[in-house]
C-alpha positions in Angstrom: -104.7 -39.9 5.8 -103.3 -37.6 2.4 -105.0 -39.8 -1.1 -101.6 -37.5 -3.3 -98.5 -40.0 -4.2 -95.3 -39.0 -4.5 -94.5 -38.7 -8.5 -90.8 -40.0 -7.0 -90.1 -42.4 -4.1 -85.9 -43.2 -3.6 -86.3 -46.2 -0.9 -82.9 -48.0 0.2 -81.2 -46.5 -2.3 -76.9 -46.8 -2.1 -74.7 -44.9 -4.3 -70.7 -46.0 -5.0 -68.0 -45.0 -7.4 -65.9 -48.2 -7.6 -65.9 -49.0 -3.9 -66.2 -45.8 -2.3 -69.9 -45.7 -0.9 -71.2 -41.9 -1.5 -74.7 -42.4 -0.1 -76.4 -45.2 1.4 -79.7 -46.1 2.9 -81.4 -42.8 1.4 -85.6 -43.5 1.6 -87.6 -40.4 0.2 -90.3 -39.3 -1.3 -90.7 -35.8 -3.8 -94.9 -35.4 -3.7 -96.4 -33.6 -7.0 -96.5 -29.6 -7.4 -93.5 -29.0 -4.7 -90.6 -27.9 -5.0 -87.8 -29.7 -2.9 -84.4 -29.0 -2.7 -81.2 -31.0 -2.2 -79.0 -30.1 0.1 -76.1 -30.1 2.4 -71.9 -29.5 2.6 -69.9 -30.0 -0.3 -69.1 -33.7 -1.2 -72.0 -34.5 1.0 -73.8 -36.4 -2.3 -76.4 -33.9 -3.3 -75.4 -34.7 -7.7 -74.9 -37.7 -7.1 -78.6 -38.5 -6.1 -79.6 -36.4 -8.4 -78.1 -38.3 -11.2 -78.4 -41.7 -9.3 -82.9 -40.9 -9.7 -81.8 -40.1 -12.8 -79.7 -43.3 -13.9 -77.1 -41.1 -15.1 -75.1 -43.2 -13.1 -77.2 -46.5 -11.9 -77.3 -46.7 -8.3 -75.9 -49.7 -6.0 -78.7 -50.8 -4.6 -82.2 -49.9 -3.6 -85.0 -48.4 -5.6 -86.0 -45.9 -7.7 -90.0 -44.9 -8.8 -91.2 -42.7 -11.0 -95.0 -42.4 -10.7 -95.3 -46.1 -8.9 -93.4 -47.7 -11.4 -89.4 -48.9 -10.6 -87.2 -47.5 -13.5 -83.9 -49.9 -12.4 -86.0 -52.6 -13.9 -87.0 -51.0 -16.6 -85.2 -51.8 -19.8 -83.6 -48.5 -22.0 -86.7 -48.0 -24.3 -88.8 -47.4 -21.5 -87.1 -45.5 -19.3 -86.6 -43.1 -22.3 -90.6 -42.7 -22.1 -90.3 -41.7 -18.3 -87.5 -39.3 -18.6 -89.9 -37.9 -22.0 -92.0 -36.3 -18.7 -89.5 -34.5 -16.8 -86.7 -32.3 -18.1 -82.9 -31.1 -16.8 -81.4 -28.1 -16.6 -77.8 -28.9 -15.6 -75.4 -26.8 -13.9 -74.0 -24.8 -16.8 -76.7 -24.8 -18.9 -75.7 -27.7 -21.6 -76.6 -24.9 -24.5 -75.2 -25.7 -28.1 -72.8 -22.9 -28.3 -73.0 -23.3 -33.0 -76.7 -22.8 -32.7 -79.3 -20.2 -31.9 -81.5 -20.5 -28.8 -84.4 -20.9 -30.6 -82.6 -24.1 -32.4 -81.5 -25.4 -28.8 -85.2 -25.6 -27.5 -86.1 -27.1 -30.7 -83.8 -29.9 -29.8 -86.1 -32.3 -28.1 -89.2 -31.6 -29.9 -87.6 -33.0 -32.6 -85.9 -35.9 -31.6 -89.3 -36.8 -29.7 -92.5 -35.4 -31.2 -94.0 -35.4 -35.0 -94.6 -32.0 -35.1 -94.9 -30.2 -37.9 -92.4 -26.9 -38.7 -95.8 -24.6 -37.6 -97.0 -25.8 -34.8 -93.3 -26.8 -33.2 -92.2 -23.1 -34.1 -95.4 -22.3 -31.9 -94.5 -24.6 -28.9 -90.9 -23.0 -29.3 -92.1 -19.2 -29.1 -94.0 -20.2 -26.3 -91.5 -21.7 -23.8 -89.5 -18.5 -24.2 -92.0 -16.4 -23.8 -92.7 -18.3 -20.7 -88.8 -17.3 -20.0 -88.8 -13.7 -21.4 -86.4 -15.2 -24.3 -88.7 -14.7 -27.0 -86.6 -11.6 -28.7 -83.2 -13.4 -28.2 -84.6 -16.7 -30.0 -82.1 -16.1 -33.0 -78.7 -15.0 -30.8 -76.2 -18.0 -29.8 -75.5 -18.2 -26.5 -72.8 -16.8 -26.5 -74.4 -13.4 -27.1 -76.4 -13.9 -23.3 -75.5 -13.1 -19.7 -75.6 -16.1 -17.2 -78.9 -15.4 -16.6 -80.3 -15.4 -19.5 -78.2 -18.6 -20.8 -80.3 -20.6 -17.4 -83.3 -19.4 -18.8 -82.6 -20.4 -22.5 -81.6 -24.1 -20.6 -84.7 -23.8 -18.9 -86.9 -23.0 -22.0 -84.9 -26.3 -23.7 -86.1 -28.4 -20.6 -89.5 -27.1 -20.7 -90.1 -28.1 -24.3 -91.7 -31.3 -24.0 -94.6 -29.6 -21.2 -92.7 -32.1 -18.5 -94.7 -33.0 -15.2 -90.9 -32.9 -13.0 -88.1 -30.7 -13.6 -84.6 -31.5 -12.2 -81.8 -29.2 -11.9 -78.5 -28.9 -10.6 -77.0 -26.2 -8.8 -79.5 -23.5 -11.3 -78.2 -19.9 -9.7 -74.3 -21.3 -10.4 -71.9 -18.4 -11.7 -75.0 -15.7 -10.7 -75.5 -12.6 -9.3 -77.6 -12.4 -6.0 -79.8 -9.9 -8.1 -79.9 -12.8 -11.3 -80.2 -15.1 -9.2 -83.3 -13.4 -7.2 -84.7 -13.0 -10.9 -84.1 -16.5 -11.6 -85.7 -18.2 -8.5 -89.0 -15.9 -9.1 -89.1 -17.6 -12.6 -89.2 -21.3 -11.0 -91.7 -20.0 -8.7 -94.5 -18.9 -11.2 -93.4 -21.7 -13.2 -94.6 -24.2 -10.0 -98.3 -22.2 -9.9 -98.8 -21.3 -13.5 -97.7 -25.0 -14.5 -98.4 -27.4 -11.6 -94.9 -28.4 -12.2 -92.7 -30.4 -9.4 -89.1 -29.4 -9.2 -86.4 -31.6 -7.5 -83.7 -29.1 -7.1 -79.5 -29.3 -6.3 -78.6 -25.6 -4.6 -76.0 -24.5 -2.1 -77.1 -20.7 -2.1 -79.1 -20.4 1.2 -81.1 -17.3 -0.1 -82.4 -19.4 -2.8 -83.2 -21.8 -0.7 -85.3 -19.9 1.5 -87.0 -18.4 -1.2 -88.2 -21.5 -3.0 -88.3 -24.2 -1.0 -91.4 -26.0 -0.3 -89.0 -29.6 1.5 -85.8 -30.0 2.3 -83.3 -33.3 1.7 -80.3 -32.1 3.9 -77.6 -35.2 3.4 -74.7 -35.6 5.4 -71.5 -38.6 5.1 -73.5 -40.0 2.4 -76.7 -40.3 5.0 -80.4 -38.4 4.6 -80.6 -36.3 7.9 -83.8 -34.6 7.9 -86.9 -34.4 4.7 -89.4 -31.9 5.5 -90.2 -28.2 5.7 -87.6 -25.4 6.7 -90.0 -24.7 9.1 -89.9 -28.2 10.6 -86.0 -28.3 10.0 -85.4 -25.5 12.6 -87.6 -27.3 14.6 -85.1 -30.5 14.5 -82.2 -29.3 16.2 -79.6 -31.4 14.5 -76.5 -29.4 14.9 -74.3 -30.6 11.4 -78.0 -28.5 10.0 -77.6 -25.6 12.3 -74.8 -25.3 11.7 -74.6 -25.6 8.0 -77.2 -22.8 8.0 -75.8 -20.0 10.8 -72.5 -20.7 8.8 -73.3 -20.5 5.0 -70.5 -22.8 4.0 -70.8 -25.8 1.5 
């Protein structure tokens, strides 16, 4: 039996919007140094699961553990300390349009560290170099292509050297070539920095390129968790149809 422990453990999670139950009884372990993709048809609760794990929405019931600690029992300061070890790439990037890429990446460092300006400058430039934007540091988000904005948002998400990165539809709005380049970057970061990724995506090509494990949601329930190879052998009708038609 493996001694590797999950970095995130979700147990019996129930998510509601008012009286509407969106997720029911979700239990899953997210393992370290893997890329886990949450997928399923539109409206199945993919983003809701991500947001409940991060407590952007408070789960109605169940537990969410990060590194063995139930974060639902934590106060705001305690959970903030946990979040400092994670990074989040929102669907639209969520860059501040009025400041440069350099200044956007500096925000987490200014908020959560006491680094002097010279060291902060080095950290920012390392992160921009990792995503191939070292020459775009002083440009505004509006001056960048969609793929470059996603990479800039990724650099900001990595500013505090997170152990886990959360992505919500990283390829949304990107052309296939740019999407493939972003996937290659994600795989490189996983290999170089031993990061764990939890990604919501509806892009079949991306899923096949990057996923170590998949979480398949349908009707508010988790029908499958495992590798793509295992998924192909599972014989779950909803999942087979999903991969066959590629519709979300």
